[in-house]
C-alpha positions in Angstrom: 78.7 -10.1 14.1 78.6 -7.1 12.3 77.9 -6.5 8.3 78.8 -3.3 7.4 76.9 -2.1 4.7 78.2 -2.0 1.0 77.3 0.6 -1.6 78.3 0.8 -4.8 78.2 -3.2 -5.9 76.6 -4.9 -8.4 74.2 -7.5 -7.7 76.7 -10.3 -8.5 79.5 -8.6 -5.7 77.2 -8.4 -3.1 76.4 -12.1 -3.5 79.9 -12.6 -3.6 80.0 -10.1 -0.5 77.2 -12.2 1.4 79.1 -15.4 1.0 82.1 -13.9 3.0 79.8 -13.0 6.0 77.6 -16.4 5.9 81.5 -18.3 6.1 82.2 -16.1 9.2 78.7 -17.2 10.5 79.5 -20.7 10.2 82.3 -20.0 11.8 80.3 -19.5 15.2 78.1 -22.5 14.5 81.4 -24.9 13.9 79.5 -27.3 11.9 82.4 -29.5 9.7 79.8 -30.4 7.5 78.5 -27.3 6.7 82.0 -25.6 6.5 83.2 -27.9 4.2 80.8 -27.5 1.5 81.8 -24.3 1.1 85.3 -25.2 0.7 86.6 -26.7 -2.6 88.3 -30.0 -2.1 91.7 -28.4 -3.7 91.4 -25.6 -1.4 94.6 -24.1 -0.8 95.3 -21.1 1.8 98.5 -19.6 3.9 97.8 -17.9 6.8 101.2 -15.6 6.0 102.3 -16.4 9.8 103.3 -20.0 8.8 106.3 -20.9 6.5 103.8 -23.1 4.3 100.3 -23.5 3.1 97.5 -25.5 4.0 94.8 -27.7 2.9 91.2 -28.0 3.1 90.9 -29.9 6.0 93.4 -28.0 7.7 91.1 -24.5 7.2 88.4 -26.6 8.6 90.0 -27.3 12.0 91.2 -23.7 12.1 87.4 -22.9 13.3 86.9 -26.4 15.1 87.9 -28.7 17.8 90.3 -26.9 20.0 90.8 -23.9 17.9 89.5 -20.5 19.6 86.3 -20.5 19.2 84.9 -17.4 17.5 82.2 -15.7 19.5 81.9 -12.4 17.4 83.3 -10.4 14.4 83.1 -7.0 12.2 84.2 -7.2 8.8 85.1 -4.3 6.2 85.6 -5.3 2.7 88.4 -3.2 0.8 87.9 -4.6 -2.7 85.0 -7.2 -3.9 85.7 -8.1 -7.6 83.7 -10.7 -9.7 85.1 -12.2 -12.8 83.5 -13.8 -16.1 80.8 -14.3 -13.5 82.7 -17.3 -12.4 85.8 -16.1 -10.0 85.1 -13.9 -6.9 88.4 -12.0 -5.2 87.4 -10.2 -1.8 90.3 -8.2 0.1 89.1 -7.2 3.5 89.8 -6.6 6.9 88.4 -8.4 10.5 87.9 -7.8 13.9 86.9 -10.7 15.8 86.6 -12.2 19.0 87.8 -15.4 20.0 87.7 -18.0 23.0 90.6 -20.0 23.6 89.9 -23.5 25.6 90.2 -22.7 29.4 91.2 -18.8 28.2 89.9 -15.0 28.7 88.6 -14.1 25.4 91.0 -12.3 23.3 90.2 -9.8 20.2 92.0 -10.2 16.9 92.4 -8.0 14.0 93.6 -8.9 10.7 93.5 -9.0 6.8 92.1 -11.6 4.4 92.2 -12.1 0.6 89.8 -14.8 -0.6 89.0 -16.5 -3.5 86.1 -18.1 -4.7 85.2 -20.0 -8.2 81.0 -20.3 -8.7 80.0 -23.9 -8.8 76.3 -24.8 -9.3 75.1 -21.1 -8.4 77.1 -21.2 -5.2 80.4 -19.3 -4.5 83.5 -22.1 -3.5 86.4 -20.9 -1.5 89.7 -21.8 -3.3 92.2 -20.2 -1.5 92.7 -17.8 1.0 95.6 -15.4 1.9 96.8 -13.0 4.7 97.2 -12.8 8.4 96.1 -11.6 11.7 98.2 -7.7 12.3 99.6 -8.7 15.8 102.0 -11.8 15.8 100.7 -14.7 18.0 101.3 -14.2 21.0 100.6 -10.5 21.1 96.7 -10.5 21.3 94.9 -8.0 23.4 92.7 -9.6 26.1 89.0 -8.3 25.7 87.7 -6.5 28.8 
């Protein structure tokens, strides 16, 4: 896990960027209830490799159960913005090691845009949009 230091961010922006890192860290734990508590009940996301959007439960299942386990990651922030202390939008690139069930680990890279709403002094994810850089099936094995 790698958290790249970010300079020039306000304390609010730093807090939002930390939330992004925290959510990736939760994906390592694979704890459904902790993950569920960070995602708004009316969340809508879009992996742009898919033809339709997905809901909160689909997002949660994307890092649980039979989904490939995230075993490591690095995040690179591109933009971290906070609007009226209530809405946060983050654009970043990622590199992650994932291990599919009964298969060799793979290295994936991609880009995400995430939208957050501050509720009860916590950033709650309301939307994501993005995709892996490589189409499914064109992943590189980790050596």
